[in-house]
N, CA, C and O of each residue as an XYZ file, in Angstrom:
716
protein
N     190.464    216.001    171.585
C     189.589    216.654    170.670
C     188.704    217.606    171.326
O     188.045    217.312    172.323
N     188.689    218.816    170.731
C     187.736    219.779    171.436
C     186.252    219.480    171.218
O     185.876    218.626    170.416
N     185.420    220.224    171.971
C     183.999    219.989    171.940
C     183.394    220.415    170.575
O     182.457    219.788    170.081
N     183.943    221.477    169.990
C     183.308    221.926    168.794
C     183.619    220.844    167.686
O     182.713    220.503    166.925
N     184.857    220.307    167.581
C     185.179    219.247    166.624
C     184.265    218.135    166.731
O     183.917    217.534    165.715
N     183.807    217.780    167.985
C     182.977    216.535    168.198
C     181.543    216.737    167.677
O     180.858    215.767    167.354
N     181.063    218.084    167.592
C     179.728    218.350    167.274
C     179.451    218.078    165.811
O     178.425    217.463    165.522
N     180.317    218.504    164.822
C     179.972    218.446    163.436
C     181.224    218.394    162.667
O     182.251    218.948    163.059
N     181.138    217.724    161.567
C     182.232    217.742    160.588
C     181.814    218.158    159.271
O     182.393    217.656    158.307
N     180.918    218.980    159.093
C     180.411    219.368    157.795
C     179.215    218.509    157.226
O     178.423    217.937    157.975
N     179.140    218.459    155.872
C     177.911    217.804    155.278
C     178.196    216.334    155.231
O     177.240    215.601    154.980
N     179.416    215.779    155.442
C     179.684    214.379    155.285
C     178.777    213.489    156.159
O     178.325    212.421    155.748
N     178.541    213.975    157.358
C     177.576    213.270    158.243
C     176.277    212.957    157.700
O     175.703    211.901    157.966
N     175.750    213.938    156.871
C     174.381    213.728    156.368
C     174.306    212.639    155.209
O     173.253    212.057    154.946
N     175.487    212.410    154.543
C     175.480    211.452    153.394
C     175.954    210.127    153.797
O     176.033    209.228    152.959
N     176.289    209.936    155.073
C     176.787    208.638    155.542
C     175.679    207.520    155.527
O     174.506    207.870    155.403
N     175.976    206.302    155.638
C     175.116    205.189    155.824
C     174.218    205.223    157.039
O     173.033    204.891    157.064
N     174.980    205.690    158.086
C     174.233    205.849    159.491
C     173.219    206.829    159.360
O     172.126    206.584    159.868
N     173.421    208.034    158.687
C     172.440    209.084    158.619
C     171.214    208.624    157.751
O     170.113    209.155    157.897
N     171.442    207.615    156.839
C     170.304    207.214    155.889
C     169.540    206.120    156.643
O     168.708    205.481    155.999
N     169.740    205.824    157.994
C     169.093    204.870    158.653
C     169.646    203.494    158.721
O     168.937    202.605    159.192
N     170.932    203.213    158.264
C     171.517    202.022    158.260
C     172.764    202.141    159.011
O     173.504    203.113    158.857
N     173.037    201.130    159.866
C     174.407    201.114    160.535
C     175.417    200.271    159.675
O     175.067    199.604    158.701
N     176.547    200.358    160.080
C     177.595    199.692    159.170
C     177.357    198.158    159.158
O     177.652    197.532    158.139
N     176.856    197.541    160.200
C     176.542    196.168    160.191
C     175.387    195.821    159.179
O     175.361    194.737    158.598
N     174.428    196.801    158.997
C     173.235    196.514    158.274
C     173.304    196.767    156.787
O     172.407    196.424    156.016
N     174.463    197.410    156.405
C     174.570    197.842    155.012
C     174.623    196.583    154.184
O     174.083    196.593    153.078
N     175.228    195.500    154.627
C     175.253    194.307    153.720
C     173.846    193.700    153.625
O     173.450    193.194    152.575
N     173.058    193.759    154.793
C     171.699    193.183    154.792
C     170.827    193.997    153.869
O     169.983    193.426    153.180
N     170.997    195.352    153.822
C     170.102    196.107    153.010
C     170.316    195.864    151.436
O     169.451    195.968    150.567
N     171.666    195.516    151.267
C     172.076    195.260    149.774
C     171.463    194.037    149.463
O     170.902    193.947    148.371
N     171.472    192.974    150.312
C     171.013    191.648    149.929
C     169.511    191.586    149.779
O     168.983    190.835    148.959
N     168.784    192.437    150.633
C     167.259    192.564    150.550
C     167.035    193.239    149.177
O     166.200    192.717    148.438
N     167.701    194.358    148.751
C     167.564    195.011    147.588
C     167.693    194.030    146.414
O     166.888    194.033    145.484
N     168.706    193.215    146.490
C     168.922    192.281    145.377
C     167.959    191.250    145.419
O     167.766    190.690    144.340
N     167.261    190.828    146.458
C     166.132    189.907    146.403
C     164.865    190.534    145.930
O     164.049    189.852    145.310
N     164.650    191.813    146.190
C     163.519    192.414    145.529
C     163.645    192.585    144.041
O     162.627    192.526    143.351
N     164.871    192.801    143.476
C     165.119    192.897    142.074
C     164.915    191.548    141.495
O     164.545    191.453    140.325
N     165.137    190.446    142.259
C     164.949    189.106    141.691
C     163.448    188.809    141.528
O     163.083    188.057    140.625
N     162.574    189.367    142.362
C     161.145    189.129    142.304
C     160.626    189.872    141.054
O     159.610    189.406    140.538
N     161.105    190.808    140.580
C     160.648    191.463    139.349
C     160.496    192.896    139.666
O     160.505    193.287    140.833
N     160.345    193.765    138.566
C     160.257    195.215    138.771
C     158.850    195.613    139.250
O     157.843    195.025    138.857
N     158.831    196.652    140.127
C     157.473    197.183    140.656
C     156.785    197.942    139.590
O     157.403    198.584    138.740
N     155.552    197.862    139.645
C     154.720    198.756    138.815
C     154.832    200.160    139.078
O     154.734    200.503    140.256
N     155.027    201.072    138.169
C     155.053    202.526    138.565
C     153.609    203.034    138.522
O     152.869    202.975    137.539
N     153.324    203.520    139.674
C     151.926    203.946    139.986
C     151.686    205.367    139.278
O     150.625    205.580    138.692
N     152.590    206.229    139.342
C     152.539    207.537    138.833
C     153.475    207.780    137.689
O     154.560    208.312    137.929
N     153.156    207.442    136.479
C     154.158    207.535    135.391
C     154.625    209.022    135.268
O     153.863    209.973    135.442
N     156.038    209.141    134.930
C     156.619    210.350    134.835
C     157.241    210.878    136.159
O     158.039    211.816    136.140
N     156.901    210.323    137.194
C     157.397    210.660    138.547
C     158.607    209.956    138.795
O     158.767    208.873    138.232
N     159.485    210.406    139.553
C     160.799    209.792    139.954
C     160.570    208.465    140.704
O     159.646    208.401    141.514
N     161.313    207.476    140.489
C     161.338    206.203    141.122
C     162.332    206.103    142.150
O     162.419    205.057    142.793
N     163.188    207.194    142.404
C     164.146    207.181    143.351
C     163.600    207.382    144.719
O     162.799    208.302    144.889
N     163.933    206.652    145.672
C     163.423    206.866    147.009
C     164.261    208.049    147.659
O     165.491    208.070    147.696
N     163.406    209.048    148.174
C     164.109    210.192    148.856
C     164.723    209.853    150.123
O     164.163    208.985    150.794
N     165.733    210.368    150.542
C     166.388    210.199    151.953
C     165.375    210.449    153.057
O     164.767    211.519    153.095
N     165.185    209.536    153.914
C     164.329    209.672    155.101
C     162.807    209.496    154.680
O     161.887    209.778    155.448
N     162.643    209.067    153.550
C     161.193    208.772    153.155
C     161.141    207.185    152.907
O     162.145    206.564    152.555
N     159.975    206.617    153.105
C     159.723    205.191    153.089
C     159.669    204.765    151.577
O     160.246    203.736    151.225
N     159.011    205.512    150.719
C     158.855    205.143    149.362
C     159.214    206.273    148.430
O     159.438    207.393    148.889
N     159.279    206.015    147.107
C     159.465    207.049    146.159
C     158.080    207.837    145.840
O     157.003    207.338    146.165
N     158.157    208.949    145.262
C     156.961    209.606    144.851
C     156.084    208.828    143.905
O     154.875    209.051    143.857
N     156.685    207.891    143.128
C     155.925    207.193    142.156
C     155.051    206.177    142.676
O     154.128    205.739    141.988
N     155.302    205.727    143.973
C     154.612    204.567    144.394
C     153.830    204.891    145.896
O     153.521    204.006    146.693
N     153.608    206.201    146.077
C     153.020    206.605    147.472
C     151.654    206.142    147.561
O     150.833    206.531    146.730
N     151.314    205.301    148.545
C     149.852    204.840    148.801
C     149.072    206.036    149.382
O     147.896    206.162    149.040
N     149.589    206.867    150.177
C     148.918    207.982    150.907
C     148.387    208.930    149.731
O     147.208    209.283    149.724
N     149.221    209.303    148.808
C     148.756    210.238    147.792
C     147.863    209.453    146.849
O     146.961    210.088    146.303
N     147.981    208.230    146.598
C     147.056    207.399    145.771
C     145.604    207.437    146.430
O     144.590    207.546    145.741
N     145.588    207.348    147.702
C     144.251    207.121    148.400
C     143.717    208.402    148.952
O     142.679    208.364    149.613
N     144.322    209.510    148.746
C     143.848    210.899    149.325
C     142.561    211.278    148.694
O     142.415    211.214    147.473
N     141.577    211.692    149.539
C     140.262    212.074    149.066
C     139.892    213.360    149.517
O     140.358    213.779    150.577
N     139.104    214.043    148.838
C     138.701    215.515    149.155
C     137.110    215.519    149.328
O     136.351    214.862    148.616
N     136.724    216.334    150.355
C     135.300    216.362    150.597
C     134.984    217.788    151.127
O     135.752    218.365    151.897
N     133.772    218.354    150.663
C     133.411    219.698    151.312
C     132.557    219.529    152.384
O     131.674    218.672    152.436
N     132.834    220.401    153.302
C     132.140    220.262    154.673
C     131.051    221.427    154.849
O     130.469    221.585    155.922
N     130.827    222.187    153.790
C     129.800    223.355    153.912
C     128.350    222.913    153.720
O     128.108    221.771    153.327
N     127.497    223.687    153.956
C     126.073    223.415    153.753
C     125.528    223.917    152.489
O     124.313    223.917    152.292
N     126.496    224.408    151.492
C     125.971    224.881    150.185
C     126.065    223.622    149.336
O     126.751    222.631    149.583
N     125.156    223.851    148.154
C     125.194    222.848    147.152
C     126.256    223.123    146.147
O     126.064    223.910    145.221
N     127.486    222.419    146.336
C     128.619    222.590    145.579
C     129.138    221.201    145.267
O     128.562    220.219    145.735
N     130.336    221.070    144.397
C     130.887    219.819    144.148
C     131.596    219.366    145.482
O     131.764    220.104    146.453
N     131.993    218.032    145.391
C     132.786    217.369    146.375
C     131.998    217.173    147.805
O     132.572    217.147    148.893
N     130.562    217.039    147.607
C     129.817    216.773    148.748
C     130.202    215.352    149.287
O     130.259    215.093    150.489
N     130.463    214.446    148.272
C     130.903    213.136    148.727
C     132.475    213.051    148.495
O     133.044    213.728    147.639
N     133.028    212.286    149.215
C     134.664    212.170    149.104
C     135.014    211.695    147.793
O     134.432    210.711    147.339
N     135.900    212.288    147.142
C     136.425    211.985    145.779
C     137.980    212.090    145.758
O     138.568    212.925    146.445
N     138.571    211.277    145.005
C     140.054    211.235    144.782
C     140.353    212.320    143.690
O     139.589    212.471    142.738
N     141.404    213.015    143.843
C     141.924    213.912    142.822
C     143.356    213.622    142.647
O     144.036    213.438    143.657
N     143.915    213.556    141.425
C     145.270    213.313    141.393
C     146.141    214.535    141.783
O     145.784    215.671    141.471
N     147.243    214.303    142.442
C     148.041    215.372    142.888
C     148.368    216.516    142.019
O     148.528    217.659    142.449
N     148.476    216.117    140.592
C     148.841    217.190    139.616
C     147.601    218.083    139.362
O     147.718    219.259    139.017
N     146.364    217.448    139.556
C     145.113    218.232    139.269
C     144.570    218.944    140.448
O     143.637    219.732    140.288
N     145.080    218.730    141.625
C     144.465    219.184    142.887
C     144.371    220.683    142.955
O     143.337    221.176    143.407
N     145.298    221.409    142.571
C     145.190    222.768    142.708
C     144.172    223.483    141.791
O     143.480    224.422    142.185
N     144.128    222.960    140.505
C     143.059    223.501    139.616
C     141.591    223.080    140.170
O     140.706    223.926    140.295
N     141.412    221.821    140.467
C     140.049    221.420    140.928
C     139.667    222.039    142.240
O     138.492    222.333    142.458
N     140.676    222.262    143.178
C     140.176    222.958    144.406
C     139.945    224.294    144.187
O     139.029    224.818    144.820
N     140.683    225.039    143.313
C     140.470    226.415    142.980
C     139.004    226.678    142.242
O     138.297    227.666    142.443
N     138.725    225.661    141.409
C     137.476    225.657    140.725
C     136.283    225.393    141.710
O     135.195    225.947    141.552
N     136.529    224.565    142.681
C     135.483    224.376    143.759
C     135.265    225.520    144.578
O     134.121    225.882    144.855
N     136.339    226.150    145.011
C     136.133    227.522    145.712
C     135.502    228.616    144.930
O     134.820    229.494    145.459
N     135.740    228.543    143.693
C     135.088    229.580    142.859
C     133.488    229.239    142.884
O     132.691    230.173    142.786
N     133.094    228.089    142.997
C     131.674    227.740    143.233
C     131.148    228.499    144.427
O     130.094    229.132    144.368
N     131.839    228.432    145.431
C     131.484    229.164    146.722
C     131.395    230.733    146.416
O     130.443    231.357    146.883
N     132.243    231.304    145.740
C     132.266    232.734    145.393
C     131.022    232.981    144.611
O     130.263    233.885    144.961
N     130.755    232.207    143.531
C     129.596    232.416    142.670
C     128.355    232.204    143.512
O     127.364    232.892    143.264
N     128.327    231.351    144.441
C     127.056    231.315    145.358
C     126.820    232.580    146.079
O     125.691    233.050    146.218
N     127.917    233.139    146.545
C     127.746    234.366    147.390
C     127.261    235.427    146.526
O     126.418    236.193    146.994
N     127.684    235.592    145.284
C     127.068    236.591    144.421
C     125.618    236.388    144.106
O     124.828    237.326    144.000
N     125.290    235.092    143.958
C     123.879    234.826    143.658
C     123.003    235.120    144.807
O     121.923    235.697    144.682
N     123.535    234.674    146.032
C     122.908    234.983    147.199
C     122.668    236.499    147.557
O     121.620    236.892    148.071
N     123.717    237.304    147.245
C     123.579    238.785    147.341
C     122.603    239.293    146.320
O     121.812    240.170    146.667
N     122.582    238.857    145.175
C     121.666    239.410    144.188
C     120.107    239.040    144.479
O     119.208    239.823    144.174
N     119.870    237.814    145.079
C     118.504    237.464    145.360
C     118.093    238.181    146.561
O     116.904    238.493    146.626
N     118.838    238.484    147.487
C     118.443    239.238    148.751
C     118.757    240.681    148.864
O     118.813    241.243    149.958
N     118.961    241.279    147.738
C     119.137    242.797    147.761
C     120.398    243.144    148.613
O     120.362    243.991    149.506
N     121.600    242.382    148.258
C     122.697    242.661    148.968
C     123.795    242.990    148.004
O     123.640    242.990    146.783
N     124.968    243.285    148.654
C     126.083    243.677    147.838
C     127.299    242.945    148.382
O     127.540    243.016    149.587
N     128.121    242.211    147.522
C     129.352    241.538    147.989
C     130.341    242.620    148.189
O     130.575    243.408    147.273
N     130.998    242.712    149.456
C     131.904    243.716    149.674
C     133.246    243.118    149.485
O     134.161    243.810    149.037
N     133.438    241.749    149.830
C     134.699    241.117    149.779
C     134.485    239.625    149.530
O     133.624    239.013    150.164
N     135.308    238.991    148.555
C     135.347    237.558    148.418
C     136.782    237.191    148.214
O     137.395    237.854    147.377
N     137.406    236.250    148.840
C     138.720    235.844    148.697
C     138.782    234.318    148.858
O     137.947    233.725    149.541
N     139.773    233.698    148.226
C     139.926    232.282    148.229
C     141.365    231.999    148.681
O     142.303    232.637    148.204
N     141.525    231.111    149.536
C     142.887    230.676    149.984
C     143.043    229.196    149.806
O     142.172    228.423    150.207
N     144.273    228.735    149.137
C     144.360    227.372    149.083
C     145.396    226.821    150.128
O     146.473    227.399    150.271
N     145.092    225.770    150.816
C     145.856    225.229    151.913
C     146.836    224.103    151.373
O     146.343    223.242    150.645
N     148.070    224.054    151.652
C     148.967    222.992    151.133
C     149.481    222.254    152.416
O     149.396    222.743    153.542
N     150.004    221.073    152.146
C     150.546    220.213    153.167
C     151.655    219.289    152.526
O     151.719    219.220    151.299
N     152.480    218.616    153.277
C     153.469    217.779    152.897
C     153.043    216.286    153.199
O     152.698    215.986    154.342
N     153.063    215.430    152.271
C     152.802    214.102    152.488
C     153.841    213.373    153.365
O     155.028    213.351    153.041
N     153.343    212.737    154.558
C     154.353    212.208    155.377
C     155.053    210.917    154.863
O     156.111    210.550    155.374
N     154.493    210.267    153.905
C     155.139    209.145    153.198
C     156.205    209.406    152.204
O     157.310    208.870    152.279
N     155.844    210.277    151.223
C     156.809    210.507    150.170
C     157.356    211.902    150.125
O     158.273    212.149    149.343
N     156.853    212.851    150.920
C     157.509    214.210    151.047
C     156.865    215.151    149.960
O     157.264    216.315    149.929
N     155.989    214.779    149.147
C     155.470    215.675    148.153
C     154.594    216.730    148.667
O     153.743    216.463    149.515
N     154.750    217.910    148.204
C     153.757    219.081    148.682
C     152.579    218.963    147.761
O     152.697    218.858    146.540
N     151.400    218.985    148.423
C     150.161    218.855    147.680
C     149.150    219.896    148.185
O     149.308    220.455    149.270
N     148.141    220.136    147.400
C     146.983    221.075    147.880
C     146.090    220.233    148.778
O     145.511    219.234    148.353
N     145.997    220.655    150.006
C     145.223    219.983    151.050
C     143.748    220.392    151.073
O     142.888    219.668    151.573
N     143.481    221.607    150.501
C     142.119    222.028    150.627
C     142.014    223.563    150.326
O     142.975    224.167    149.849
N     140.922    224.132    150.592
C     140.770    225.559    150.327
C     139.764    226.198    151.270
O     139.043    225.480    151.962
N     139.692    227.512    151.321
C     138.758    228.166    152.178
C     138.277    229.455    151.404
O     139.087    230.226    150.888
N     137.031    229.628    151.357
C     136.481    230.909    150.862
C     135.938    231.787    151.895
O     135.197    231.376    152.787
N     136.345    233.100    151.756
C     135.695    234.021    152.836
C     134.925    235.143    152.089
O     135.508    235.780    151.212
N     133.685    235.394    152.396
C     133.005    236.441    151.776
C     132.310    237.386    152.769
O     131.898    236.932    153.836
N     132.165    238.676    152.458
C     131.453    239.614    153.192
C     130.317    240.135    152.354
O     130.546    240.555    151.220
N     129.142    240.127    152.842
C     127.948    240.626    152.018
C     127.280    241.584    152.879
O     127.102    241.306    154.065
N     126.874    242.745    152.362
C     126.159    243.661    153.032
C     124.672    243.748    152.466
O     124.470    243.953    151.269
N     123.695    243.591    153.341
C     122.238    243.537    152.926
C     121.619    244.851    153.331
O     121.800    245.297    154.464
N     120.938    245.441    152.484
C     120.249    246.784    152.850
C     118.849    246.396    153.400
O     118.127    245.572    152.839
N     118.529    247.040    154.517
C     117.315    246.741    155.293
C     116.598    248.112    155.322
O     116.930    248.978    156.131
N     115.668    248.275    154.476
C     114.805    249.609    154.312
C     113.936    249.872    155.526
O     113.520    251.009    155.750
N     113.657    248.856    156.305
C     112.671    248.953    157.482
C     113.466    249.388    158.724
O     112.835    249.826    159.686
N     114.727    249.304    158.769
C     115.546    249.621    159.875
C     115.541    251.137    160.171
O     115.881    251.910    159.276
N     115.152    251.621    161.447
C     115.083    252.994    161.581
C     116.382    253.714    161.437
O     116.332    254.893    161.087
N     117.693    253.080    161.693
C     118.922    253.641    161.470
C     119.153    253.914    159.959
O     119.815    254.897    159.627
N     118.657    253.123    159.091
C     118.903    253.235    157.755
C     118.042    254.408    157.219
O     118.479    255.193    156.378
N     116.800    254.490    157.744
C     115.868    255.536    157.370
C     116.439    256.914    157.753
O     116.405    257.860    156.965
N     116.998    257.002    159.065
C     117.588    258.246    159.575
C     118.848    258.610    158.768
O     119.104    259.788    158.517
N     119.613    257.624    158.375
C     120.864    257.976    157.624
C     120.462    258.476    156.145
O     121.141    259.337    155.584
N     119.330    257.900    155.538
C     119.006    258.431    154.308
C     118.292    259.679    154.346
O     118.277    260.365    153.325
N     117.639    260.105    155.489
C     117.114    261.465    155.661
C     118.088    262.500    155.719
O     117.923    263.579    155.149
N     119.301    262.151    156.521
C     120.376    263.012    156.582
C     121.056    263.245    155.142
O     121.367    264.357    154.714
N     121.220    262.146    154.526
C     121.794    262.281    153.157
C     120.785    263.158    152.316
O     121.243    263.983    151.526
N     119.578    263.017    152.450
C     118.579    263.805    151.599
C     118.790    265.333    151.874
O     118.842    266.161    150.965
N     118.906    265.633    153.181
C     119.074    267.074    153.492
C     120.383    267.684    152.950
O     120.442    268.830    152.504
N     121.442    266.824    153.021
C     122.753    267.308    152.453
C     122.728    267.418    150.925
O     123.528    268.131    150.318
N     121.870    266.756    150.382
C     121.888    266.742    148.786
C     120.824    267.713    148.242
O     120.817    267.993    147.043
N     119.920    268.236    149.106
C     118.825    269.120    148.427
C     119.400    270.415    148.026
O     120.043    271.031    148.875
N     119.259    270.902    146.869
C     119.783    272.029    146.493
C     121.190    272.058    145.897
O     121.671    273.077    145.401
N     121.812    270.908    145.972
C     123.232    270.826    145.531
C     123.324    270.892    143.971
O     124.346    271.285    143.409
N     122.244    270.504    143.324
C     122.309    270.473    141.819
C     121.098    271.454    141.384
O     119.956    270.999    141.306
N     121.352    272.693    141.128
C     120.397    273.625    140.773
C     120.612    274.176    139.211
O     121.680    274.660    138.836
N     119.593    274.049    138.472
C     119.710    274.455    137.110
C     119.091    275.843    136.956
O     117.884    275.994    136.765
N     119.994    276.887    137.048
C     119.576    278.184    136.974
C     119.257    278.757    135.536
O     118.720    279.850    135.356
N     119.649    277.896    134.539
C     119.381    278.254    133.153
C     117.973    278.080    132.661
O     117.517    278.694    131.696
N     117.269    277.144    133.432
C     116.090    276.647    133.063
C     114.822    277.318    132.967
O     113.822    276.699    132.604
């Protein structure tokens, strides 16, 4: 046999019992333990509407993942916004709730700019995603808001000099000769 033939034989290797984490000797034991769990009774479905089939390489199905069930979100900023204490959000609602939370940060930036004679130059929100190590579901892990605000400072000598230059350039620019 050549070296290339020994490396791979197509997709069949990925569907074998060995690739699924069972050796040939363990396949009977796995079947008997599955029959024993069925004899105990059906498991409660934690997430109705989700698949109850266990994904290859994962420990549980998406319907019974403890990690997703116990995931909590908490804000780490010093602003007064939601999620100051850790709260659970259902995976289906996480994107909308995190987006709404980050919108609170944007709103606070506009309020802060208005109160302190500033102007919001840029505000952006990015959502972060991750993959659950237990069930393999992709979920929204959090978000980040980035804002840039320019505050005008009338006492600054550089601002005064810039305004004086602008004034000289604009004097006489609009002349009403009809008047």
